[in-house]
Structures are given as structure tokens and as C-alpha cells.
N, C-alpha and C positions, 0 to 999 in steps of 0.2 A: 374409336373417337366419333362422337356424334357430329354430323354435318350441320352447319348453321342453316337457318331457314332464309331463303331468298324469295321475296314476294315480287311478282311480275305482273304489271298491268299492260294489256295490249289495247291500244286505241285505234289502230288502223294505220293508214299512211302507205307510202310507197313500199316499205318493207313487207307489207301484207298484200301487195297488188299482183294480180294476174289478169290475163286476157280471158274474158268469159264469152266474147263474141268476136269473131274474126273481123279485123279491120276497124274495131271500135275503141281501141286503146285499153290500157289496163285499169282495173278498178279494185278497191279493197275487197279481198275474198278469202284471205288466209287467217285463221284464228290464232290466238296466242299459243294454244296447245300444239298446233301444227308447226308453228315457228320454232318451238322448243325442240321438236323432233329433228329439225335440221342442225341442231347444235348438241349432239349427245354428250360432248365433253363437259358441258355446263353442269350436267347432273352429277358429275364427280366432284364438283366444288361445293355444292350445297343441296339441301332439300328444297325443291322448287314448288311453289304454289303459283298458279297463274289465273288471272281473271281477264276474260275478253270483254271489255266494256262496250265495244262496238267496232264497226269497220268503217271509219270515217276518214276522208282526206283531212289533213290537219287544218286546212282553210275553213272547215266547217265546225271546228271546236269553238267553244265560248267559255266565259268565265264560270258560269253555273256548272257546266260540264266538268271543268277542271276542279271546282270545289268538291264535286262528288268523288272524283278520283283522289283528291287530297283526304277526304273523310275515310275512304277505303285504306289509303296508305297509312294514315295515323292509326287506324284499327290494327293493321298488320304489325306495326311496331309495338303496340300495346299487347299484342298476343305473342310477342317474342321474336318477331322477324329481325334478322341482323341487318337487313338493308332492303331497299325497294328499287325496282327498275320500272321505268315507264317507257314503253315503246310507242312511238307516234310518227306522223309525217314530219318531214324536215321544213316544210314551208313556214310553220309557226314554232319550230322547236326552240328557238332562242327566246321567244316570248313566253312559252309554257315554262321553260326553265326559270326565267326571271320571276314569274308568278309564284311558282312553288318555292323558290328561294326566299322570297319575302315572308312566306308563311310557314316554312319548315323549321320547327322548334326542337328537333331531335339532333343528337350527335350521330345517330345512325345515318349512313349515306342514302341519298336519293339521287339516282342516276337516270338520265334520259338518253335515249338513243333512237336511231332510225336508220334509213338507208337512202342512197341516191339512185340505186338500181332496183327495179322491181324484182319480186320473187321469181318472175318468169324469165328474166334476162340472164344470159351467160355471165358468169363472174359476179353474180348478185352479192352485194356487200353486207346484206342484213345479218346473215349468220355470224360473220366475223365480228361485226359491231356488237351483236348481242353477247357473244362470248367475252369480248373485251369489257363490255358493261358489267357483266357478272364478275369478272376478275377485279375490276376497280371497286365495285360495290362491296365485295367481301374482304377487301384489303384493310388491315388495321389502320394503315396510314391515311385512309379515306375518311375516317371519322372526323366530325366537327367541321366539315367543309360545305355543308348545306347542299343545295342542288347543283349538279354538274352535268355537263354534256360529254358523252364519250362517243367518238365517231372517227373513223379513218385513222385509228391508232393514236389519237390524241385525247387528252382530258382538258376540258375547258370549264372555267368558272361561269356560272350563269350570268353574273354581272358584266362579263367582258365579251362573251361569245357573240359572234355575228354570222349570219349566212351571207357569204361574200360572192357566191357564184350560183347561177340558177340551176345548172345541171351537172357540173363537174364533180368528180369524186372528192376533190379537195374543196368542198363547198363551204366549210366552216373554218373560222379563224378567230383569234382574239387580237384585233389590230393593235391595241395599245400595249399589251403585255406579253403576247405570245401565249401558247397553251400553258396551263397550270402544271401539266405533266404529260408523260408519254407512257404507252404500254410497251415495255421492252422485255423480250423473251418471256412473254406471258405474265408479266408483273407490272403493277402500277408504280411508276417512279415520278415523284413530285419534285418540282424545282424550288418550291417555297413552302413554308409552314402555313397552316390554316390561319385565316384572319377573322377578326370579329365581324359579325353580321348584324344588321338591324332587322330583327324579326317582328312582324306586325301581328296583331290579333286577327282572328278570322273575321271577315267583314260581317256586320250585322245587316247591312243593306246591300242588295245586289242588282237593283234596278236602275242605278245611276248610269248615265252615259257620259263619256268623255270624248270630246271631239279632237281629231288630229288632222291638221291642215298643213300643207307644205307651201312655203314661200317660193315663188318662181318669178322670173323676169316679166315685168309688166302685168302681173296678176291683179285682177280686180278684187274688190272686197265684198262682193255680193253674198257669198256664203258666210264670210266672217261677220258681216252685219247681222246675220240671223241667229248666231250661236246662242245667245241668251234667250231670245224669243222662242227658239225651238226646244228649250228646256234642258240644255246640256248643263251638267254639274261641274264641268271643268273643261279647259282647253289646252292643248299642247300644239305648239307651232314648230315645225321643222324649218328652222331659219337658215338664211344664207350663212356661209362661212362660220365665224365664231359666235353666231347667234344673232343675226341681224334680220330686219324686215324693212320694207319700204316706209317712207314717211307717212303715206296714206294708211298703211296697215297699223303703224304705231298709234295714230290718232284713234282708230277703231278699237285697238287693244286696250287703250287707256279706259275707255268706257266699259268694256267687258270686264276688266279687272276689278271694277267697283262691285261686281255682282258675283263672280266666280273666280276660282284660282286659274291663273294663266302661267304656263311654263314655256320658255323658249329654249329649244335644243338646237343642235346643228344637224343639218341634213347631209353633211359631208361623208359620214361613215366612219370617222375616226377623229380623235381629239376631243377637247373640251370647249365649252363656250367660254368667251372672255368675261371678265368682271369689270375692268376699269381701264380699258385701252382706248376704245373709240367713243367719241362724244357727239357724232352727228345724229340727226333725227332718224330713229329706227335702230340706233346702235344699242349695245348692251347697257351703257350708262343711261342713255335716254329712256330705254324701255323699262328698266328697273325703277326709275323715278316715276314712271307711269303706273307702277303696281304689279308688273310681271316679275317672274322669278326665272333665273337662268338655270338650265338643267345640269351644268357642269359636265361630267363625263357620261351622264346617261344619254343614250340615243333617244330619239323621239318616241319610238315604240315602247321602250322600257319606261320612259317617263310617264307615258299614258297609263301603263299598268300600275306604277306606283301611285299615281293620282287616283285611279279607280279604287285601289285598295284603301288609301287614306280616307277618301270620302266614304267608302263603305263601312269602315270601322270608326268613323266620326273622329278622325285624328288629323284633320287638315292643318291644325296648328303645328304639327310636326314636319310639315313639308320642307321648311327651310333647313331643318336639321338633317333630314334625309338627303336633300340635294347637296348639302355641304360635306357629305362623306368623302373620304379620299378616293383616289383613282382605284379602279378595280385591279 
């Protein structure tokens, strides 16, 4: 029986890091090919092709870079690959997964993974995560689920996954829903059936900038005042609680919303923004009357990605529809 083809893109990140100079910390140094050598069992599951795109910490990835990875991934599927794995750093893993999920138009799985311990550390988790990612990617039950994150024995939907700890092994969770599934005895086990996703066109424009600002106690509006003048194409606010800002910020946001889209999300890390509960100046009722939109269940970072993509494919008119989608 011929093995399915599994295409793997290695971008760098902690999973690829080693110390190259004593006392100077670890840096990306291990290629995708070398990473695969640490997981010989993966080769028994599929015919592996690997592309080392670069050795970058994930904080240095950007949208243009991810679009290049997406082009490669689409080509792999066109050439017959059964699934694609992307290996990268965990700092921006949830954002990359969301970016790909909005653009992944295939039933074939796209799985992202990484590691919390470097390749040089005892008990490095990279090999186990990569093997689990391969098992999930090649499982028939993983089809039609868009982009997913596989890490620490858990499977997470791109729309719900968050990095919740800076350095712990259990750094990822889906606060609202829990994981979509687990890897049990080497097999992917899902708790729910796949759900419909909103897939966007590939953006025509990639030079737009979307600002992301966080509301905080006693914050001035000096940066907020300059958003339109600085040429931003959209603004996302990580608001207090259920999506609130100060009365001062509400006044400024009203002017901004006349020129560019404004989304108000919650900075709390879990839950949705309110729609019709509070009526004070800066509340969700007040701020939507002033032209802003509430993010619903989307966290600020994912709302920024959505807005960047909608502006890039010139579909800002679909913002309300996208934000109105049900909980992840």
C-alpha cells in the first residue's frame, strides 16, 4: 500500500533552536530535515517532503512571509499531498493558525505545531509534537477542519486556541471550548464534528497596516488621535471587560470610525464582547452607535488578522458578517 504524501514546512522557532555560543542563549539553528531525523516513526506514516523556509523566531514572521508559505502549501495539495504541517515558533502560533484558517480552502488538513523547549534541552517536546502533528494531519477524521494547532497531546481549532502561558509546557488552551480533540494511543480523537468556516480570497493588497491598541486605566489618547493621520487602514481596540473604553477614547473613536473600520474586542483572554447590556459613555451600546463594531468571540489579535485580510481582499463590507459568526 502506497503511503500518503505529507508536506512539511519548517519556519524556525524554539523547536529548531540550539545554543551556538556559550552563555548567549539558544537561536534557530536546526533545519526541517534534521528535525525529521529526530522522529523516525513519522516516516512509517507517510512519504515526507520538507521545505525549510528559514530559521526565524516566530516574532519575526509577517503576513507576506505567511502568504509565501500558503502559496507553497497550496501547491503541495495541488500536487497530491494528503496534508500539510507547518512548524514554527509558539510566540505567534495562534496568529499564524488563524491567518491560514481564513485562507485555507481545502478539505486536506493544515496542522501547525512547535515546541516549548528548545532542541538543546533535556525532554525537548518538539519531536513528540511533530509526530502527533503527523498523526493528526494524516487522519481521515481531520479532513474539513481547516487549520489546527497540535501541541502537548491536544488538538485545537485555529479560531479558539490561545497561548496562555509564557514558558510552561501546557502553554496552549482553547479557553471557551476546550481542545477540539486529543491524541490518544497515537490516534486523533475528536470531540465534535467539523464546522463550517468562512474562507476568504487571497488578499490582493498586502501593504495595509492595521493598528492594535489596548485600553488601560487612565490611558491618554495621544496614539489614538494619530491613527488616521498615520495612514492605518483599520483599528482594533483591546477593550476593558466586555468591550469597553473610556469616555475620552469613545469620543476619539467616533471620529476615527468615519474614516476606517474600528473593531472593539475584549482584552480579558476569554469570553465575548457584549452587544446590548451597558449604556454608559464608552460602553458597547455607545460605541457601536459611534460607528465601531464589536469583535464578539474574536480576541484582539485575531480580529486584527481578520481586518487585515478583509481590507487586503477588498471585502470590508463583509466585516459584520464575519464578526457575527458563532462561538468557536
